[in-house]
C-alpha positions in Angstrom: -29.2 -165.0 -23.9 -32.7 -166.2 -23.0 -36.0 -164.9 -24.2 -38.6 -165.2 -21.4 -42.2 -165.7 -21.6 -44.7 -164.4 -19.5 -47.2 -167.1 -18.1 -49.7 -167.8 -15.5 -47.0 -169.8 -13.4 -44.5 -166.8 -13.3 -47.6 -164.1 -13.1 -45.9 -162.1 -16.1 -42.8 -161.5 -13.7 -40.2 -161.3 -16.5 -38.9 -157.7 -15.9 -37.2 -155.9 -13.4 -39.5 -154.0 -11.2 -39.0 -152.2 -8.2 -39.4 -148.8 -5.9 -37.0 -145.9 -4.3 -38.0 -144.5 -1.1 -37.4 -141.1 0.1 -37.7 -139.4 3.4 -41.5 -138.3 2.2 -42.7 -141.1 -0.1 -42.1 -143.7 -2.3 -41.6 -144.2 -6.4 -42.7 -147.3 -8.0 -40.6 -148.2 -11.2 -42.3 -150.2 -13.1 -45.4 -152.4 -12.0 -45.1 -155.8 -13.2 -46.4 -158.0 -15.7 -50.0 -159.0 -14.2 -52.2 -157.4 -11.4 -51.4 -160.1 -9.3 -47.4 -158.9 -9.2 -48.2 -155.3 -8.7 -50.0 -156.5 -5.8 -46.8 -158.5 -4.6 -44.8 -155.4 -5.3 -47.1 -153.4 -3.1 -46.8 -156.1 -0.5 -42.8 -156.0 -0.6 -43.2 -151.9 -0.3 -45.3 -152.2 2.7 -42.9 -154.7 4.4 -40.2 -151.9 4.2 -42.3 -148.8 4.7 -45.5 -147.2 5.5 -44.7 -144.2 3.5 -47.3 -143.2 0.9 -46.9 -144.3 -2.5 -46.6 -141.0 -4.5 -45.4 -142.0 -7.9 -45.9 -145.1 -10.4 -43.3 -144.6 -13.1 -43.6 -146.7 -16.3 -40.3 -146.7 -18.3 -42.5 -147.9 -21.3 -45.8 -149.6 -22.5 -44.9 -153.3 -23.0 -47.0 -155.6 -20.6 -44.8 -156.7 -18.3 -43.8 -153.3 -17.2 -47.3 -151.7 -17.0 -49.8 -154.5 -16.3 -49.5 -154.5 -12.2 -50.3 -150.5 -12.5 -54.0 -150.9 -11.2 -52.6 -152.7 -8.0 -51.7 -149.2 -6.7 -54.6 -147.1 -7.3 -55.9 -147.0 -3.9 -52.5 -145.1 -3.0 -54.0 -142.4 -5.5 -50.2 -141.8 -7.0 -49.4 -140.1 -10.0 -48.4 -141.9 -12.8 -45.6 -141.0 -14.8 -44.3 -141.6 -18.3 -43.0 -140.6 -21.8 -45.1 -137.7 -23.8 -45.7 -140.6 -26.3 -46.9 -143.3 -23.8 -50.7 -142.5 -23.5 -50.9 -143.1 -27.3 -48.7 -146.0 -27.4 -51.0 -147.4 -24.6 -54.1 -146.3 -26.4 -53.2 -148.1 -29.6 -52.2 -151.3 -27.6 -54.4 -152.2 -25.1 -57.1 -153.9 -26.9 -55.1 -156.4 -28.0 -53.0 -156.6 -24.6 -56.4 -157.4 -22.9 -57.2 -160.3 -25.1 -53.8 -161.5 -25.2 -52.8 -161.7 -21.7 -56.2 -162.3 -20.1 -55.8 -165.5 -21.7 -51.9 -166.1 -21.0 -52.2 -165.0 -17.2 -55.9 -166.3 -16.1 -56.7 -165.5 -12.8 -53.3 -163.2 -12.2 -55.0 -160.6 -15.0 -57.8 -160.3 -13.0 -58.3 -156.2 -11.7 -55.7 -155.0 -14.6 -56.6 -151.8 -15.8 -54.5 -149.6 -18.7 -53.9 -146.7 -16.5 -52.6 -143.9 -18.4 -49.6 -141.3 -17.3 -51.2 -138.2 -16.1 -47.4 -136.7 -15.4 -45.8 -136.7 -19.0 -42.2 -136.2 -19.6 -41.1 -134.6 -22.7 -37.9 -135.1 -25.3 -35.3 -132.9 -24.5 -37.0 -131.8 -21.2 -35.8 -134.1 -18.2 -38.3 -134.2 -15.1 -37.1 -134.0 -11.7 -39.5 -135.0 -9.0 -38.0 -135.6 -5.2 -39.3 -138.1 -2.5 -37.8 -136.2 0.3 -33.8 -135.9 -0.1 -34.2 -138.1 -2.8 -34.2 -136.5 -6.2 -34.8 -138.5 -9.3 -34.5 -137.2 -13.2 -36.8 -138.8 -15.6 -35.6 -138.7 -19.1 -37.4 -139.1 -22.2 -36.0 -140.5 -25.3 -36.4 -140.3 -29.2 -37.3 -143.4 -30.9 -35.2 -146.5 -29.6 -36.3 -149.5 -27.8 -39.8 -148.2 -28.6 -41.2 -144.3 -29.5 -41.4 -143.9 -25.8 -38.7 -144.9 -23.6 -38.0 -143.3 -20.4 -35.0 -143.9 -17.8 -34.8 -143.1 -14.3 -31.7 -141.6 -12.3 -31.4 -141.8 -8.7 -29.2 -138.9 -7.9 -28.5 -139.9 -4.4 -27.1 -143.4 -5.2 -26.2 -142.8 -9.1 -28.3 -145.6 -9.6 -29.9 -145.6 -13.5 -33.0 -147.5 -14.3 -32.9 -148.1 -17.9 -36.1 -149.5 -18.7 -35.4 -152.1 -22.0 -33.2 -149.8 -23.0 -30.7 -152.3 -21.6 -31.3 -156.0 -21.9 -28.6 -158.0 -20.1 -28.2 -161.9 -20.9 -31.3 -161.5 -22.9 -32.2 -161.1 -26.4 -33.6 -157.6 -26.8 -36.9 -156.9 -28.5 -37.1 -154.2 -31.1 -40.2 -152.1 -31.1 -38.7 -148.8 -32.3 -35.6 -147.8 -34.2 -32.2 -149.8 -34.4 -30.5 -146.5 -35.1 -32.2 -144.7 -32.3 -31.6 -147.2 -29.9 -27.9 -147.4 -30.8 -27.8 -143.4 -30.4 -29.7 -143.9 -26.8 -27.0 -146.5 -25.6 -24.3 -143.9 -26.9 -25.9 -141.3 -24.8 -26.3 -143.4 -21.5 -22.9 -144.8 -21.3 -21.7 -141.3 -20.9 -24.2 -140.7 -17.7 -21.4 -142.7 -16.0 -23.8 -144.2 -13.2 -22.4 -146.4 -10.4 -25.3 -148.8 -10.7 -27.2 -150.2 -13.3 -30.5 -151.7 -13.2 -31.5 -153.0 -16.8 -35.2 -153.6 -18.0 -34.3 -157.3 -18.1 -31.3 -159.3 -16.4 -29.1 -158.5 -13.4 -28.4 -155.5 -12.4 -24.3 -154.6 -12.3 -21.7 -152.0 -11.4 -22.0 -149.1 -13.6 -18.0 -149.1 -14.1 -18.3 -152.6 -15.6 -19.6 -151.9 -18.3 -19.7 -154.9 -20.7 -23.5 -155.2 -20.7 -23.7 -151.7 -22.8 -20.8 -153.0 -25.2 -22.7 -156.5 -25.6 -26.0 -154.9 -26.5 -24.4 -152.2 -28.8 -22.7 -154.9 -30.7 -25.6 -157.1 -31.0 -27.4 -154.1 -32.5 -24.7 -152.8 -34.9 -24.3 -156.4 -35.9 -28.0 -156.7 -36.9 -28.1 -153.5 -38.7 -24.9 -154.1 -40.7 -26.3 -157.7 -41.5 -29.7 -156.1 -42.8 -28.1 -153.3 -44.7 -25.8 -156.2 -46.5 -29.1 -158.2 -47.3 -30.9 -155.1 -48.5 
C-alpha cells in the first residue's frame, strides 16, 4: 500500500470525490483537497448536467474531503455532515489553514471552512431525495474519526464509504480502532453492489476482499499493540 501526500502539483486531489444526479438536482460527495479541486469537480458536474447542485455531503473533516466546499457556495447547496462534524471542523480549521495554505499554494486560495448546516445523528439515518434518486446517509460512532458518514445510493446499490474504507492504501486512524472494526462489520452486512472507498479504486461489492484486507490490517495492529502493552 502507498500513502499519498497532498501537494500543489496534485491540487490535494488524493481522495475519491464525486457526485450523484437525480431527476431534480445533484449531490456532491466530498468536495476535494483544495479550492481548485472543488472548482474542477464543479466544472465536471456542469459538463454532465445543468441541474442545480442541492447538496454537498462531507463524509468527515479530513482536508482531502472538505477543502473544495467553497467552490460550491454560489450554488447555495445544503451542506450535510455527521452531528459531530461542526465541532471537528472548528477544532482543526486553524491548523488546516496554516498547513494547507503552505502545502497547496495557489490551489488553496478561496478556501473556506463551511460547516454542515444539515446534521445526521447517530442511530437516525437521514434520507434525502434528488428526484427519483434517494440517498441514505448514516452517521457512525467513533471509527476512522468520531464523525464518519456513509452515503448509500439506493437506486444503484452503491455505497460511498468515506474513509471507513481504504483500498490499496495505508489507512490513517483518527478515532478508535475497535470502533472502526465494528463499523466495518456493520458495512459488510449491507451487501452493496458497488463500493466507492475514500481512497483507492472502486470495486464490485460482491468481491469483498478489500473489506477483509482492512479488517485484517486493523485486527493485526490491535493484537500487536495489546501484546506490547
